C-alpha positions in Angstrom: -16.0 72.5 41.2 -12.9 70.3 39.9 -10.6 71.3 36.7 -10.6 69.3 33.9 -7.3 70.3 32.0 -8.1 70.3 28.0 -7.9 66.1 26.5 -7.7 68.2 23.2 -11.8 67.3 22.0 -12.7 70.2 21.9 -17.0 71.5 21.4 -17.2 74.8 20.6 -21.6 74.4 20.4 -23.0 75.0 23.5 -22.2 76.7 26.8 -19.8 74.1 28.0 -16.4 72.1 26.0 -18.1 68.3 25.3 -14.4 67.5 25.5 -13.1 68.6 29.1 -16.1 70.1 30.5 -15.4 73.6 31.3 -17.4 76.8 30.0 -16.1 78.8 27.2 -16.0 81.6 29.2 -13.5 79.9 31.2 -11.6 78.3 28.2 -11.2 82.1 26.8 -10.0 83.5 30.7 -7.3 80.5 30.8 -6.4 81.1 27.9 -5.8 85.4 27.9 -4.2 84.4 31.6 -1.5 82.6 30.2 -0.9 84.4 27.3 -0.7 87.4 29.9 2.0 85.2 32.0 4.0 83.8 28.3 3.6 88.0 27.5 4.9 89.0 30.5 8.3 86.4 30.2 9.5 86.8 26.7 9.2 90.2 28.1 11.7 90.0 30.6 13.0 87.8 28.8 13.9 85.1 31.3 16.5 82.4 30.5 15.0 80.3 32.6 10.8 80.5 32.1 10.6 76.7 33.6 11.8 78.3 36.7 9.1 81.5 36.8 6.4 79.4 35.9 7.2 77.0 39.0 7.5 79.7 41.0 4.2 81.9 39.7 1.9 78.1 40.6 3.1 77.6 43.7 2.6 81.2 44.9 -1.2 80.9 43.6 -1.2 77.9 45.8 0.3 79.4 49.0 -2.2 82.3 48.5 -5.3 80.1 47.9 -3.7 78.3 51.1 -3.7 81.0 53.3 -8.0 82.1 51.8 -9.2 79.0 52.6 -7.5 79.4 55.8 -9.5 82.5 56.9 -5.9 84.8 56.8 
């Protein structure tokens, strides 16, 4: 499945958003994950949240590549 970001044309009927095509469950879980990261950054009082977000993104990609390679 390919990720499809929000395009600000949200719908709430049925099981999937008509705007982005993602399931409402996926959207809700993504929102929870993002808010957890926001709360973490605020708790840590990072002065450079951009660096944190970039580092987390790179870490996720690295772990996905290792998992795909069977490591």
